[in-house]
C-alpha positions, 0 to 999 in steps of 0.5 A, spaced: 780 788 605 785 788 610 786 782 614 787 782 622 792 777 625 798 774 624 802 774 617 804 766 616 809 768 610 813 774 608 819 776 605 825 780 606 831 783 602 838 780 602 843 786 601 850 785 599 853 788 606 861 788 605 867 784 602 874 786 600 872 789 593 868 795 597 862 793 593 857 793 599 861 798 603 861 798 611 859 792 615 852 795 617 846 791 614 846 796 608 848 795 601 845 793 594 839 789 594 841 782 591 836 777 593 830 775 598 828 771 603 821 768 603 819 765 610 814 762 613 812 758 619 808 752 618 807 749 624 812 750 629 818 749 624 821 756 620 821 755 613 826 759 609 827 760 601 833 764 600 834 766 593 840 770 590 840 774 584 847 777 584 852 775 588 859 772 588 860 767 582 861 760 584 861 761 591 859 757 597 856 761 603 854 758 609 847 760 612 847 762 619 840 764 623 843 769 628 839 771 634 838 779 634 835 783 629 842 786 627 850 785 627 851 789 633 845 786 637 847 779 635 847 774 641 848 767 638 848 764 632 846 757 628 849 754 622 843 752 618 845 750 611 849 752 605 848 756 599 852 755 593 852 760 587 853 758 579 858 762 574 854 768 574 852 769 581 845 766 582 843 761 587 837 759 591 836 754 597 830 752 601 832 750 609 827 748 614 829 750 621 826 745 626 822 747 632 828 743 637 833 748 634 829 754 635 827 753 642 834 751 644 840 757 646 841 762 643 834 763 641 828 760 645 821 761 647 817 767 645 816 772 639 823 772 635 826 778 631 833 775 628 837 775 622 840 771 616 847 772 615 850 768 609 858 768 609 863 766 604 868 766 609 866 765 617 869 770 621 872 774 615 868 780 612 873 781 607 871 774 604 863 777 603 857 778 607 850 778 605 845 779 610 837 779 611 833 781 616 829 782 620 826 775 620 820 774 625 817 768 628 814 765 634 817 759 639 811 756 643 813 756 650 808 751 652 811 746 647 818 748 649 817 746 656 814 739 654 820 738 649 826 741 654 829 734 654 830 733 647 833 740 646 839 737 649 840 733 643 839 738 638 844 738 632 848 743 628 853 748 630 852 754 635 856 759 638 855 766 642 855 773 639 855 774 631 858 769 626 863 774 624 867 773 631 867 777 637 868 785 637 875 788 636 873 794 640 867 798 642 867 801 635 867 795 631 861 791 633 863 785 628 870 784 630 872 781 624 877 783 618 874 789 615 875 790 607 
């Protein structure tokens, strides 16, 4: 029987988006499926479990929560963790993004549809980009108002646009070195 109401947990596919070896193709959030992100929202925090089955071996990826459902629609980002693969390219990590970071800029209150980028070299698409989206969650506006003073003390690295950098032209939404 179908249950009506919010889904409290789900999973999305991680794709090998691009690199300098031509494996993922163009930087377009499409490519070979290499893992998954399981996510849930227990309470007000966003809980992510990232599992990579086939990525670059012995590679350190910075994990970004990116505002917006796609690279071209990115409106900001926050570094939320690190995932390092082993010698055969598998790896996993569990990350909890606290409410105080979800309600701070560039995110904010309401229903959110954002995505995850895993970058082997921030700002350099040739180093390797893994992408997963869309991550859907909710940030309570009432609680945001109550805790607005704490938002100023949120920790972490944030920025505007996409973590790959500003657009180089209207035809290049990522603005980074392309493989």
